[in-house]
C-alpha positions as CSV (number, residue, x, y, z in Angstrom):
1,M,60.8,-7.1,-24.7
2,T,60.1,-5.4,-21.4
3,L,58.4,-2.0,-20.9
4,P,59.9,0.4,-18.3
5,V,57.8,1.6,-15.3
6,A,59.2,3.8,-12.6
7,L,58.1,3.9,-9.0
8,N,58.9,6.2,-6.1
9,K,57.7,6.6,-2.5
10,L,55.8,9.8,-1.7
11,S,54.2,10.0,1.8
12,S,52.5,13.4,1.5
13,Y,51.3,16.1,-0.9
14,E,53.6,18.8,0.5
15,P,54.7,20.8,-2.5
16,E,58.4,20.3,-2.0
17,H,58.0,16.6,-1.4
18,V,55.9,16.2,-4.6
19,E,58.4,18.1,-6.7
20,N,61.3,16.1,-5.5
21,A,59.5,12.8,-5.8
22,L,58.3,13.5,-9.4
23,R,61.8,14.5,-10.4
24,Q,63.3,11.3,-9.0
25,L,60.4,9.3,-10.5
26,L,61.1,10.6,-14.0
27,E,64.9,10.6,-13.8
28,P,65.3,6.9,-14.9
29,L,62.9,7.5,-17.8
30,G,65.0,10.5,-19.0
31,G,63.2,13.3,-17.2
32,M,60.3,15.3,-18.5
33,K,62.4,16.5,-21.4
34,A,62.2,13.0,-22.8
35,F,58.5,13.5,-23.3
36,V,58.0,17.2,-23.8
37,K,59.9,19.3,-26.4
38,P,60.1,23.1,-26.5
39,G,57.0,24.7,-28.2
40,Q,54.8,21.6,-28.0
41,K,51.2,21.9,-27.0
42,V,50.8,19.6,-24.0
43,L,47.4,18.4,-22.7
44,I,47.5,17.2,-19.1
45,K,44.6,14.9,-18.4
46,P,43.9,14.4,-14.6
47,N,41.0,12.4,-13.2
48,L,38.2,14.9,-12.5
49,L,35.3,12.6,-11.9
50,M,33.3,14.9,-9.8
51,G,33.7,18.0,-7.5
52,K,35.0,16.5,-4.3
53,P,37.8,17.8,-2.1
54,P,41.3,16.2,-2.5
55,E,41.1,14.3,0.8
56,K,38.2,12.2,-0.5
57,A,40.6,10.6,-3.1
58,V,38.1,10.9,-5.9
59,T,40.3,13.1,-8.2
60,T,43.9,13.5,-9.0
61,H,45.4,15.6,-6.2
62,P,46.0,19.2,-7.3
63,E,49.6,19.2,-6.1
64,I,50.4,16.3,-8.5
65,V,48.8,18.4,-11.2
66,R,50.7,21.5,-10.2
67,Q,54.1,19.9,-10.2
68,T,53.5,18.1,-13.5
69,I,52.6,21.4,-15.1
70,L,55.7,23.1,-13.7
71,L,57.9,20.2,-15.0
72,A,56.3,20.3,-18.4
73,Q,56.7,24.1,-18.6
74,E,60.3,23.7,-17.6
75,A,60.8,21.4,-20.6
76,G,59.3,24.1,-22.8
77,G,55.8,22.9,-23.2
78,I,52.7,25.1,-23.6
79,I,50.3,23.6,-21.1
80,Y,46.6,22.9,-21.2
81,V,44.7,20.9,-18.5
82,G,41.3,19.3,-19.0
83,D,39.0,16.4,-18.5
84,S,35.3,15.6,-19.1
85,P,33.8,14.9,-15.6
86,G,31.2,12.2,-15.1
87,L,29.1,14.6,-13.0
88,G,28.9,18.4,-13.3
89,K,30.4,21.1,-15.5
90,S,34.2,20.9,-16.1
91,E,35.1,24.2,-14.6
92,A,32.9,23.8,-11.6
93,V,34.4,20.4,-10.9
94,A,37.9,21.6,-11.4
95,R,37.2,24.5,-8.9
96,K,35.8,22.2,-6.2
97,C,38.7,19.7,-6.3
98,G,41.3,22.4,-6.3
99,V,42.7,21.9,-9.8
100,Y,41.4,25.1,-11.3
101,D,43.3,27.3,-9.0
102,V,46.4,25.3,-9.7
103,I,46.0,25.8,-13.5
104,K,45.5,29.6,-13.1
105,S,48.4,30.0,-10.6
106,T,50.9,28.3,-13.0
107,G,49.8,30.2,-16.1
108,A,48.5,27.1,-17.8
109,T,45.3,27.1,-19.7
110,F,42.1,25.3,-18.7
111,A,40.6,23.1,-21.4
112,P,36.9,22.6,-20.7
113,F,36.4,19.6,-23.0
114,E,33.1,21.1,-24.2
115,V,33.5,20.6,-28.0
116,S,33.7,17.2,-29.6
117,R,35.4,16.4,-32.9
118,P,34.2,13.3,-34.9
119,I,36.8,10.9,-36.1
120,T,36.4,8.1,-38.7
121,I,38.6,5.1,-38.2
122,K,39.6,4.6,-41.9
123,D,40.9,1.1,-41.6
124,N,37.8,-0.1,-39.7
125,S,40.0,-2.1,-37.3
126,G,38.8,-2.8,-33.8
127,T,35.4,-1.9,-32.2
128,F,35.4,1.8,-33.3
129,H,34.4,2.9,-36.7
130,H,33.4,6.4,-35.6
131,L,34.5,8.2,-32.5
132,E,34.0,11.6,-31.0
133,V,36.7,13.0,-28.6
134,A,37.3,16.4,-27.1
135,A,38.7,18.9,-29.7
136,D,41.4,19.8,-27.1
137,V,42.7,16.3,-27.5
138,M,43.0,16.5,-31.2
139,D,44.8,19.8,-31.0
140,A,47.5,18.6,-28.6
141,D,51.0,17.5,-29.6
142,V,51.5,15.6,-26.4
143,I,49.2,14.0,-23.8
144,I,50.2,13.5,-20.2
145,N,47.9,11.2,-18.4
146,L,47.4,11.7,-14.6
147,P,45.2,8.9,-13.3
148,K,44.2,8.3,-9.6
149,L,44.6,4.8,-8.3
150,K,41.0,3.8,-7.3
151,T,38.8,0.7,-7.3
152,H,36.1,0.7,-9.9
153,Q,32.8,-1.2,-9.6
154,M,32.5,-2.2,-13.2
155,M,36.1,-2.6,-14.4
156,G,37.8,-3.4,-11.1
157,L,40.3,-0.6,-11.2
158,T,40.5,3.0,-12.4
159,G,44.0,3.3,-13.7
160,A,46.0,4.6,-16.6
161,V,43.8,2.9,-19.3
162,K,40.5,3.7,-17.7
163,N,41.4,7.4,-17.0
164,L,41.5,8.0,-20.8
165,F,37.8,7.4,-21.0
166,G,37.6,11.1,-20.0
167,L,38.8,12.0,-23.5
168,I,35.2,11.3,-24.6
169,V,33.0,14.3,-23.9
170,G,30.0,14.2,-21.5
171,M,27.0,12.1,-22.5
172,R,28.8,10.6,-25.4
173,K,30.3,8.3,-22.8
174,V,26.8,7.0,-22.2
175,R,26.6,5.7,-25.8
176,M,29.7,3.6,-25.2
177,H,28.2,2.1,-22.1
178,L,25.0,1.3,-24.1
179,Q,27.0,-0.2,-26.9
180,A,28.8,-2.5,-24.5
181,G,25.7,-3.3,-22.4
182,T,26.4,-6.0,-19.8
183,N,29.4,-7.2,-21.7
184,K,32.4,-6.2,-19.6
185,S,34.9,-7.7,-21.9
186,F,33.6,-5.6,-24.8
187,F,33.7,-2.4,-22.7
188,A,37.2,-3.2,-21.6
189,L,38.3,-3.7,-25.2
190,M,36.8,-0.4,-26.1
191,L,38.8,1.3,-23.4
192,L,42.0,-0.5,-24.5
193,E,41.5,0.6,-28.1
194,L,40.8,4.2,-27.0
195,A,44.1,4.2,-25.0
196,E,45.9,2.9,-28.0
197,R,44.4,5.4,-30.4
198,F,45.3,8.3,-28.1
199,E,48.4,6.9,-26.5
200,P,49.8,9.4,-23.9
201,A,53.5,10.3,-24.2
202,L,53.6,9.9,-20.4
203,T,51.4,8.7,-17.6
204,I,52.0,9.6,-14.0
205,M,49.7,7.8,-11.5
206,D,48.7,9.4,-8.2
207,A,48.8,6.5,-5.7
208,V,49.7,8.6,-2.7
209,L,46.2,8.6,-1.4
210,G,44.2,6.0,-3.3
211,M,40.7,4.6,-3.0
212,E,39.6,1.1,-1.9
213,G,36.1,-0.5,-1.6
214,N,33.2,1.1,-3.3
215,G,35.1,3.1,-5.9
216,P,35.5,5.2,-8.0
217,G,33.3,7.8,-6.4
218,S,32.2,6.5,-3.0
219,G,35.0,4.3,-1.7
220,E,37.3,4.9,1.3
221,P,40.6,6.8,1.0
222,V,43.6,4.6,1.7
223,L,47.3,5.7,2.1
224,L,49.5,4.0,-0.5
225,K,52.4,6.4,-0.5
226,T,53.4,5.8,-4.1
227,V,53.7,7.5,-7.5
228,L,54.3,5.6,-10.7
229,A,55.3,6.7,-14.2
230,S,55.6,5.2,-17.7
231,K,54.9,5.9,-21.3
232,H,53.1,2.5,-21.4
233,T,49.6,2.7,-19.9
234,L,49.0,-1.1,-19.7
235,A,52.4,-1.8,-18.2
236,L,51.8,0.9,-15.6
237,D,48.4,-0.6,-14.7
238,A,50.1,-4.0,-14.3
239,V,52.4,-2.6,-11.7
240,A,49.5,-0.7,-9.9
241,I,47.6,-4.0,-9.7
242,A,50.6,-5.7,-8.1
243,L,51.1,-2.7,-5.8
244,V,47.7,-3.2,-4.1
245,G,47.6,-7.0,-4.5
246,L,44.6,-7.2,-6.8
247,S,44.0,-10.2,-9.0
248,T,44.6,-9.5,-12.7
249,D,41.4,-11.5,-13.5
250,K,39.4,-8.9,-11.5
251,V,40.7,-5.9,-13.5
252,W,38.9,-6.2,-16.8
253,T,41.1,-4.1,-19.0
254,Q,44.1,-6.1,-17.9
255,K,42.2,-9.4,-18.2
256,V,41.2,-8.6,-21.8
257,A,44.6,-7.3,-22.7
258,Y,46.1,-10.6,-21.6
259,E,43.5,-12.6,-23.5
260,T,44.2,-10.5,-26.7
261,G,48.0,-10.8,-26.4
262,R,48.8,-7.1,-25.7
263,L,52.3,-6.3,-24.5
264,G,52.3,-5.0,-20.9
265,S,49.4,-7.0,-19.7
266,T,51.5,-9.0,-17.2
267,L,54.2,-8.0,-14.7
268,D,56.8,-10.2,-16.3
269,Q,56.6,-7.9,-19.4
270,V,57.6,-4.9,-17.2
271,K,61.0,-3.5,-16.3
272,L,60.8,-1.9,-12.9
273,L,62.8,1.2,-12.2
274,G,63.3,3.3,-9.1
275,T,62.1,2.2,-5.7
276,P,61.7,-1.6,-5.5
277,L,58.0,-2.7,-5.8
278,E,58.4,-5.0,-2.8
279,E,59.1,-1.9,-0.6
280,L,55.9,-0.2,-1.7
281,K,53.4,-3.1,-1.8
282,V,50.4,-2.7,0.6
283,S,48.4,-5.5,2.3
284,G,44.7,-5.6,3.1
285,F,43.6,-3.4,0.1
286,R,39.8,-3.9,-0.3
287,P,38.7,-4.4,-3.9
288,A,35.3,-3.3,-5.2
289,K,32.6,-5.9,-4.7
290,T,32.5,-8.7,-7.3
291,S,29.9,-7.7,-9.8
292,D,29.4,-11.0,-11.5
293,I,30.6,-14.6,-11.8
294,N,30.7,-16.9,-14.8
295,F,28.9,-20.2,-14.5
296,G,29.3,-21.0,-18.2
297,L,25.6,-21.0,-18.7
298,P,23.9,-20.7,-22.1
299,A,22.7,-17.2,-22.9
300,P,18.9,-17.8,-22.2
301,F,19.7,-19.1,-18.7
302,K,22.1,-16.2,-18.1
303,N,19.4,-13.7,-18.9
304,L,16.9,-15.6,-16.8
305,L,19.2,-15.7,-13.8
306,K,20.8,-12.3,-14.2
307,N,19.5,-10.9,-11.0
308,S,20.7,-13.9,-9.1
309,V,24.2,-14.2,-10.4
310,T,25.2,-10.5,-10.7
311,S,25.5,-7.6,-8.4
312,Q,23.2,-4.7,-8.9
313,P,22.9,-1.1,-7.7
314,S,20.5,-0.4,-4.9
315,I,19.2,2.8,-3.3
316,S,20.1,3.4,0.3
317,A,18.2,5.5,2.9
318,D,20.8,8.3,2.3
319,C,19.2,9.2,-1.1
320,Q,18.5,12.9,-1.5
321,L,16.3,12.5,-4.7
322,C,18.7,14.8,-6.6
323,G,18.0,12.9,-9.8
324,Q,21.7,12.7,-10.9
325,C,21.6,8.9,-11.2
326,I,18.4,9.1,-13.3
327,S,19.9,11.7,-15.8
328,H,23.1,9.7,-16.2
329,C,21.7,6.2,-16.5
330,P,22.6,4.9,-20.0
331,P,19.6,2.6,-20.5
332,S,17.2,5.0,-18.6
333,A,16.4,2.2,-16.1
334,M,15.9,4.6,-13.1
335,K,12.9,6.8,-12.2
336,I,11.4,8.6,-9.2
337,R,8.2,7.0,-8.2
338,R,6.2,7.9,-5.0
339,G,9.0,9.8,-3.5
340,Q,11.8,7.3,-4.1
341,V,14.2,6.2,-6.8
342,T,13.3,2.9,-8.4
343,I,15.4,0.7,-10.7
344,D,14.1,-1.5,-13.5
345,Y,16.6,-4.4,-13.3
346,G,15.3,-5.8,-16.5
347,L,16.8,-2.7,-18.3
348,C,19.8,-2.2,-16.0
349,I,23.1,-3.1,-17.7
350,R,25.2,-3.1,-14.5
351,C,27.5,-0.4,-15.6
352,F,27.3,1.2,-12.1
353,C,27.4,4.7,-13.6
354,C,24.7,5.6,-11.0
355,Q,26.9,4.4,-8.1
356,E,30.0,6.1,-9.7
357,L,28.4,9.5,-10.0
358,C,26.0,9.7,-7.0
359,P,27.2,12.9,-5.2
360,H,25.8,11.6,-1.9
361,G,27.2,8.1,-1.9
362,A,23.6,6.8,-1.7
363,I,23.8,4.0,-4.2
364,K,25.2,0.7,-2.9
365,T,26.0,-2.6,-4.4
366,E,23.6,-5.5,-3.7
367,Q,24.8,-8.9,-4.6
368,G,22.6,-11.5,-6.2
369,L,21.5,-14.5,-4.1
370,L,23.6,-17.1,-6.0
371,L,26.6,-14.7,-6.0
372,R,26.4,-14.3,-2.2
373,L,26.2,-18.1,-1.8
374,Y,29.2,-18.5,-4.1
375,E,31.3,-16.1,-2.2
376,F,30.2,-17.6,1.2
377,I,31.3,-21.1,0.0
378,N,34.6,-19.7,-1.2
379,Q,35.3,-18.0,2.1
380,R,34.6,-21.3,3.9
381,R,37.1,-23.3,1.9
């Protein structure tokens, strides 16, 4: 069995170009009417990580949001748009990145994701027994997922699966980071299960202007000129990984999906539609810095050598002492002392939430000594 993923070239965010590209993109999948029926309540979930302008490539571009709204309205849907930002109030973030004006101009409704609704997983399967998601999610008939293709310091890639982490409201996301701790496999598994519990009817990925390097909040914009679509989040991520030439082993959701036998985890399980992938692939895409390596050491030695074999956040001279990193640090490992931010690396779980959410890009990645040596040797081979 193969899972269909459509691709199309899109070189700019000009409204007419975006509309035409999205129509062509969805055509081999049956068009928007294959996913949205008249009268259905449709929740469109873009990436609204923080209030940055579209040219920074931190959030889903407002024109992608606009044209998705219009297509869903054309199919008869009643449209709501929302997300839970990592930093800032939902409406303020939506205004700063241009999405709020789009919502209002199209007659859609803004969903602020302020109220959570508890869910009990009755069969006790997976890592979740209890979960709290935005009430707007529970009230929707259809979810349309609009991720932005970006690198991610902890998971390797922000894609279709990772974007659904925004269904969890505000600081409740912090609990999930604490639950996972430094175990990236466990956190990736939680993300996969969340995407499966709230599977979107459709995902459209904005990979026109993506982000490379120090993503998902402080990397560099990179022109990729592509949009992708599928009803299968994992399969879409498999294609996105191939598009930018990342190794599947470096994208933790994909790595864990493969290890657990999930369909769509590899490209050979995907049926490509639309523009050939080979025509869209880019070279030289810079991944996020490697955040750890596995020496196969026993647990006591791993704990002892953690600072040497893992990357860790570090504070640069650009720090404005705004305190956002401190208030969003899951294990409370950061404090302001003597006029500077300090990090207790014994408490730090290497989730890189601080780096992800710093509004000034003042938190960098510092690699451990043994990790630097390991990468130096690899480069010399």
